[in-house]
C-alpha positions as CSV (number, residue, x, y, z in Angstrom):
1,X,-8.9,-0.5,23.8
2,X,-6.3,-2.9,22.3
3,X,-7.2,-6.2,20.9
4,X,-4.9,-9.1,20.1
5,X,-4.4,-10.0,16.5
6,X,-2.6,-13.1,15.2
7,X,-0.8,-13.0,11.8
8,X,0.9,-15.6,9.7
9,X,3.9,-14.2,7.9
10,X,7.1,-15.6,6.5
11,X,9.8,-15.9,9.2
12,X,12.3,-13.8,7.2
13,X,9.8,-10.9,6.9
14,X,9.2,-11.1,10.7
15,X,12.9,-10.9,11.4
16,X,13.4,-8.0,9.1
17,X,10.4,-6.2,10.6
18,X,11.7,-6.7,14.2
19,X,15.0,-5.3,13.2
20,X,13.3,-2.3,11.6
21,X,11.2,-1.6,14.6
22,X,14.1,-1.9,17.0
23,X,16.2,0.6,14.8
24,X,13.3,3.0,14.9
25,X,12.6,2.6,18.6
26,X,9.1,1.3,18.1
27,X,7.4,-2.0,18.7
28,X,6.3,-4.1,15.7
29,X,2.7,-3.7,16.9
30,X,3.1,0.0,16.8
31,X,4.4,-0.1,13.2
32,X,1.7,-2.5,12.0
33,X,-1.0,-0.4,13.7
34,X,0.3,2.8,12.0
35,X,0.4,1.1,8.7
36,X,-3.1,-0.3,8.8
37,X,-4.4,3.1,10.1
38,X,-2.7,4.7,7.1
39,X,-4.0,2.5,4.4
40,X,-7.6,2.4,5.8
41,X,-7.7,6.2,6.3
42,X,-10.3,8.1,4.3
43,X,-8.2,11.2,4.7
44,X,-6.3,11.8,1.4
45,X,-3.4,13.6,3.3
46,X,-2.3,10.1,4.5
47,X,-1.7,8.9,1.0
48,X,1.6,7.3,-0.2
49,X,4.1,10.0,-0.9
50,X,5.6,8.2,-3.8
51,X,2.3,7.7,-5.5
52,X,1.0,11.2,-4.6
53,X,4.1,12.7,-6.4
54,X,3.1,10.9,-9.6
55,X,-0.6,12.0,-9.5
56,X,-1.5,14.4,-12.2
57,X,1.6,13.8,-14.4
58,X,-0.3,11.9,-17.2
59,X,-3.1,13.9,-18.8
60,X,-5.7,11.5,-20.2
61,X,-8.6,12.4,-22.5
62,X,-11.9,13.0,-20.8
63,X,-13.4,9.9,-22.6
64,X,-10.6,7.7,-21.5
65,X,-12.1,4.2,-20.4
66,X,-9.7,2.5,-18.1
67,X,-11.6,-0.9,-18.0
68,X,-11.7,-0.9,-21.8
69,X,-8.1,-0.1,-22.2
70,X,-7.0,-2.7,-19.5
71,X,-9.1,-5.4,-21.2
72,X,-7.5,-4.5,-24.5
73,X,-4.0,-4.7,-23.1
74,X,-4.7,-8.0,-21.5
75,X,-6.0,-9.5,-24.8
76,X,-3.0,-8.2,-26.7
77,X,-0.7,-9.8,-24.1
78,X,-2.5,-13.0,-23.5
79,X,-4.4,-13.6,-26.6
């Protein structure tokens, strides 16, 4: 069952999205539905191909603490 959704977006983005949809023979609703389905999927095979290609490139130590490092970098940058 389809349900109506109202979005507020910049006019320029809407126009570009409409052109994209038309050039790909899809409706704007189909494109948005597909995107939302992709980003909310729990299935890892629907990940972002660009990000997936980077996964595993950097080898971090087992005791690496992302929160601690992020905080440290913010302190260095912003004081």
